[in-house]
C-alpha positions in Angstrom: 0.1 0.0 0.2 2.8 2.2 0.9 4.5 1.8 -2.4 1.2 2.7 -4.2 0.9 6.1 -2.5 4.4 6.9 -3.2 3.7 6.2 -7.0 0.7 8.4 -6.7 2.7 11.0 -5.1 5.5 10.9 -8.0 3.0 10.8 -10.6 1.3 13.9 -8.9 4.8 15.6 -8.7 5.4 15.1 -12.3 1.9 16.7 -13.3 1.6 20.2 -14.9 -0.7 20.9 -12.0 1.7 20.4 -9.3 4.3 22.7 -11.2 1.8 25.4 -11.4 0.4 25.1 -7.9 4.2 24.6 -6.4 5.6 27.3 -8.3 2.7 29.7 -8.4 4.7 32.8 -7.0 8.0 31.8 -9.1 6.0 32.0 -12.5 3.5 29.3 -12.4 0.6 32.3 -12.4 2.1 33.3 -15.8 1.7 29.8 -17.3 -1.9 29.8 -16.1 -2.4 33.4 -17.5 -1.1 32.4 -20.6 -3.5 29.2 -20.8 -6.4 31.5 -20.1 -5.3 34.0 -23.1 -4.9 30.7 -25.3 -8.5 29.8 -24.2 -9.9 33.2 -24.8 -8.4 33.3 -28.3 -9.7 30.0 -29.1 -13.2 31.2 -28.4 -13.1 34.3 -30.2 -11.9 32.2 -33.2 -14.7 29.5 -32.9 -17.6 31.7 -31.4 -16.7 35.3 -32.6 -15.2 33.7 -36.0 -12.1 36.2 -35.7 -10.0 35.3 -38.5 -10.5 31.6 -37.3 -8.4 29.8 -39.8 -5.3 31.2 -38.2 -6.2 32.6 -34.9 -7.5 28.7 -33.7 -4.2 27.0 -34.7 -2.1 30.1 -33.1 -4.1 30.0 -29.9 -3.9 26.3 -29.6 -0.3 26.5 -30.3 0.1 29.0 -27.6 -1.5 26.3 -25.5 0.7 23.7 -26.3 3.6 25.7 -25.7 2.6 26.7 -22.0 1.7 23.0 -20.9 4.4 22.6 -18.1 6.7 19.5 -18.7 5.3 18.9 -22.3 8.1 20.4 -23.9 5.9 21.6 -26.8 7.3 25.1 -27.1 9.1 26.0 -30.3 12.1 26.3 -28.2 12.2 22.6 -27.0 14.7 21.1 -29.4 13.6 17.9 -30.9 10.0 18.4 -30.1 7.4 18.6 -33.0 6.7 22.1 -32.8 10.2 22.9 -32.8 10.7 21.3 -36.2 7.6 22.9 -37.5 8.7 26.4 -36.2 11.6 26.3 -38.8 9.3 27.1 -41.6 8.8 30.4 -39.7 12.3 30.9 -38.5 13.6 30.3 -42.2 10.5 32.5 -43.5 9.3 29.7 -45.7 5.5 29.6 -44.8 4.7 33.3 -45.3 5.8 33.0 -49.1 3.9 29.9 -49.4 0.7 31.4 -48.0 1.3 34.4 -50.7 1.6 31.9 -53.4 -1.8 30.7 -52.3 -3.2 34.3 -52.2 -1.9 35.0 -55.7 -4.0 32.0 -57.1 -6.9 33.5 -55.2 -6.4 37.1 -56.4 -8.0 38.9 -59.4 -6.1 41.6 -60.1 -8.4 42.6 -63.2 -9.8 45.8 -60.8 -6.4 46.9 -60.2 -5.3 46.8 -63.9 -8.7 48.7 -65.0 -8.1 51.3 -62.9 -4.2 51.8 -62.2 -5.2 54.8 -60.0 -6.0 52.2 -57.3 -2.3 51.6 -56.9 -1.8 55.1 -55.5 -4.6 53.9 -52.9 -3.0 50.7 -51.8 0.4 52.8 -51.4 -1.3 55.6 -49.4 -2.7 53.1 -47.0 0.8 51.9 -46.3 1.8 55.5 -45.1 0.3 54.5 -41.6 3.3 51.9 -41.3 5.7 54.5 -41.5 3.9 56.8 -39.3 3.7 54.1 -36.7 7.3 53.2 -37.0 8.3 56.8 -36.3 6.1 56.4 -33.1 7.4 53.2 -31.8 10.6 54.5 -31.8 9.8 57.9 -30.2 8.2 55.6 -27.2 11.2 53.6 -26.4 11.4 50.6 -29.1 14.6 49.8 -30.9 14.4 50.3 -34.6 14.2 46.8 -35.6 11.4 46.3 -33.5 9.6 49.5 -34.4 9.7 48.5 -38.1 8.5 44.8 -37.3 5.4 46.4 -35.1 4.7 48.9 -37.8 4.0 46.2 -40.4 0.8 45.5 -38.5 -0.4 48.3 -40.0 -0.3 46.6 -43.2 -3.2 44.5 -42.1 -1.4 41.5 -43.5 -0.7 38.5 -41.4 1.9 36.6 -43.3 3.7 39.9 -44.1 4.0 40.7 -40.4 5.2 37.6 -39.6 7.7 37.3 -42.4 8.9 41.0 -41.2 9.1 40.2 -37.5 11.4 37.1 -38.0 13.6 39.5 -40.3 13.9 42.1 -37.9 12.6 41.3 -34.4 12.0 37.4 -33.9 11.5 37.9 -30.1 8.1 40.1 -30.8 6.7 37.8 -33.5 3.9 35.8 -31.1 2.7 39.2 -30.0 2.9 40.7 -33.5 0.9 37.5 -35.0 -1.9 38.0 -32.6 -2.0 41.6 -32.9 -2.2 41.6 -36.7 -4.9 38.8 -37.0 -7.0 40.2 -34.3 -7.2 43.6 -35.9 -7.7 42.0 -39.1 -10.7 40.3 -37.9 -12.0 43.5 -36.2 -12.0 45.5 -39.7 -15.7 46.0 -39.8 -15.5 47.6 -36.1 -12.5 49.9 -36.5 -12.6 51.1 -40.2 -16.4 52.5 -40.5 -16.1 55.1 -38.2 -12.6 56.4 -39.4 -14.6 56.4 -42.7 -17.6 58.2 -41.6 -15.1 60.9 -39.7 -13.2 61.6 -42.8 -15.8 62.0 -45.4 -18.9 63.7 -46.0 -22.2 62.4 -46.9 -21.8 63.7 -50.6 -18.4 62.1 -50.9 -19.7 58.6 -49.3 -22.6 58.8 -51.9 -20.4 59.2 -54.9 -21.1 56.5 -57.9 -18.3 55.4 -59.8 -18.4 54.5 -63.6 -18.2 50.7 -64.5 -14.7 49.5 -65.0 -13.5 48.6 -68.4 -12.9 44.8 -69.2 -9.6 43.5 -68.7 -8.1 41.1 -71.2 -6.5 37.9 -70.6 -3.2 39.0 -72.0 -3.1 41.6 -69.8 -3.5 39.7 -66.8 -0.7 37.4 -67.7 1.4 40.4 -68.3 0.7 42.2 -65.1 2.2 39.5 -62.9 5.7 39.0 -64.7 6.0 42.8 -65.1 5.0 43.4 -61.4 7.5 40.9 -60.6 10.3 42.4 -62.9 10.0 46.0 -61.4 9.7 45.4 -57.8 12.4 43.0 -57.5 14.7 45.0 -59.8 14.0 48.1 -57.9 13.8 46.3 -54.3 15.3 42.9 -54.0 14.3 42.4 -50.5 10.6 42.3 -51.4 11.0 39.7 -54.2 10.3 36.7 -52.0 6.8 37.7 -51.1 5.9 39.7 -54.3 7.5 37.1 -56.5 5.5 34.4 -54.9 2.4 36.6 -55.1 2.8 37.0 -58.5 3.7 33.2 -59.6 0.4 32.1 -57.7 -1.6 34.8 -60.0 0.3 33.8 -63.0 -0.7 30.4 -62.5 -4.3 31.5 -61.9 -4.6 33.8 -64.9 -2.5 31.2 -67.6 -5.3 29.0 -67.9 -2.6 26.0 -68.4 -1.9 25.0 -64.7 -5.3 24.1 -63.4 -4.2 21.0 -61.0 -1.3 23.5 -59.6 -3.8 26.2 -59.3 -6.5 24.1 -57.0 -3.4 22.5 -55.2 -2.0 26.1 -54.0 -5.4 27.5 -53.4 -6.8 24.5 -51.3 -4.3 21.6 -50.2 -1.3 23.7 -49.9 -2.7 26.8 -48.4 -4.6 24.9 -45.9 -1.5 22.9 -44.7 0.9 25.6 -44.6 -1.7 27.9 -42.7 -2.0 25.0 -40.1 2.0 25.0 -39.9 2.2 28.6 -39.6 -0.6 29.0 -37.2 0.6 26.4 -34.5 4.3 27.2 -35.1 3.7 31.2 -34.3 1.5 30.0 -31.3 4.1 27.8 -29.8 6.5 30.9 -29.8 4.2 32.5 -27.1 5.5 30.9 -23.9 4.8 33.0 -20.5 8.6 34.3 -20.8 8.0 35.6 -24.4 4.6 37.0 -24.3 3.8 38.5 -20.7 5.8 41.6 -21.2 5.4 45.4 -20.9 6.5 45.6 -24.8 3.4 43.4 -25.5 0.9 45.9 -24.4 2.8 48.4 -26.5 2.5 46.1 -29.4 -1.1 46.1 -29.0 -1.9 49.6 -28.8 0.6 50.3 -31.9 -1.1 47.8 -33.7 -4.3 49.4 -33.4 -2.7 52.8 -34.2 -1.1 51.7 -37.2 -4.3 50.0 -38.5 -5.9 53.0 -38.0 -3.6 55.3 -39.5 -3.4 53.1 -42.4 -7.1 53.5 -43.1 -7.2 57.2 -42.4 -4.2 57.9 -45.0 -6.1 55.6 -47.4 -9.3 57.6 -47.1 -7.4 61.0 -47.1 -5.6 60.3 -50.3 -9.0 58.9 -51.8 -10.5 62.3 -50.9 -7.4 64.0 -52.9 -8.3 61.9 -56.1 -12.0 62.8 -55.7 -10.7 66.4 -55.9 -8.4 65.7 -58.9 -10.8 63.6 -61.0 -13.9 66.4 -60.2 -15.8 64.0 -58.1 -15.0 60.8 -60.2 -13.6 58.6 -57.2 -15.5 57.8 -53.7 -13.0 58.4 -51.3 -14.3 55.2 -49.4 -12.5 53.1 -51.5 -9.1 54.3 -50.3 -9.8 52.8 -46.8 -9.6 49.0 -48.9 -6.0 50.0 -49.7 -5.0 47.8 -46.4 -4.5 44.3 -47.2 -7.3 42.9 -45.5 -9.0 41.0 -48.7 -11.5 41.1 -49.4 -13.1 42.3 -45.9 -11.8 45.8 -46.3 -13.3 46.2 -49.7 -16.7 44.8 -48.6 -16.8 47.3 -45.9 -16.3 50.3 -48.5 -19.3 48.9 -50.0 -21.1 48.8 -47.0 -20.6 52.1 -45.8 -21.2 53.4 -49.4 -24.3 51.8 -49.4 -25.7 53.3 -46.2 -25.9 56.8 -48.1 -27.1 55.0 -51.3 -28.5 51.4 -51.3 -27.8 51.7 -55.0 -24.1 52.6 -55.0 -22.2 49.6 -55.7 -18.4 50.2 -54.8 -17.1 46.6 -54.4 -14.9 46.1 -57.7 -13.8 49.5 -57.3 -12.7 48.9 -53.7 -11.2 45.6 -54.9 -8.4 47.6 -57.0 -6.8 49.2 -53.9 -7.5 46.1 -51.9 -5.3 43.9 -54.0 -2.9 47.0 -54.4 -2.6 46.9 -50.7 -1.4 43.3 -50.7 1.3 44.3 -53.0 2.3 47.5 -51.0 2.4 45.7 -47.7 5.1 43.1 -49.3 7.0 46.5 -50.9 6.8 48.1 -47.6 8.1 45.1 -45.7 11.1 45.1 -48.5 11.7 48.6 -47.5 11.9 48.3 -44.0 14.1 45.1 -44.1 16.4 46.8 -46.6 16.7 50.2 -44.0 16.8 47.8 -40.8 17.9 44.3 -41.6 
């Protein structure tokens, strides 16, 4: 009987419950906090549907990383998540996701209205404003560059930039980026209404011209050449994005297109999410910097929306009222949600106003713009 009791006691001492309770004041409480945070994120992903495709695996990876004695954190060499994390560390997963995004993206609205590229670029100004603000409040230039990319509203690009500039901030940046992307319908409309008049929001835009197949095939090749030659550090993301789009538009690689859009995209999304989550151990995540990142991420996203709308107002003036400023808010890279929000806010003023296709131009331009902004920051600071 005594031997049985001793065995039970030893089993209890080897359990995670024992570790949390006995070392509660020395760090056990942090583990408990991180487990609670992961459960909250799982709730938001499943119940509130906040970017569930990536937030759910990130949250579960965070849960696994904070289980005592399980040794599932990305830093536990030899464990499953350690090897999966190499795809993040070596910056493999984000470009593969861009490949899938390229297959799913129609650049037709952008080609039909090249001015959309300016709106996509304008929305990236928020990134550089946030970079300056982050430096002023005490972050290093590399940390500031990584944090500022949250303003691009592009999770894979934010993770890619964080790995290149400030790897230790990747978990907080990933959680902030995907949380704010999910909150696009909450964050953007008030800013859009504040910066525009009822008359501007009601502007109807003329129907876009039809884009030929030849144009759609030339576009990804031309963009890859121009961006990669001007800014080599952006070649990885832009190149994979445009390869995916060329596969789509060529019409001769249907099997590759389906694989990149479905199986490959889904597999990489799972690996990326759980790998990033596995870096969010208590010692990495529960820092004062995390709160700063969450605040700056919100600021960056708001500034990106604002600068896009303000540039839209300039185009409205320059074209004598032919451009609805609302489509400038779609210049952030949250595809296609930001474009849908522009459509929704526009129809509040006029139910017969259809802005979706016009907003898709700046929206897909924002995908290119965020990759270019990432390249600029990595070149300047890396």
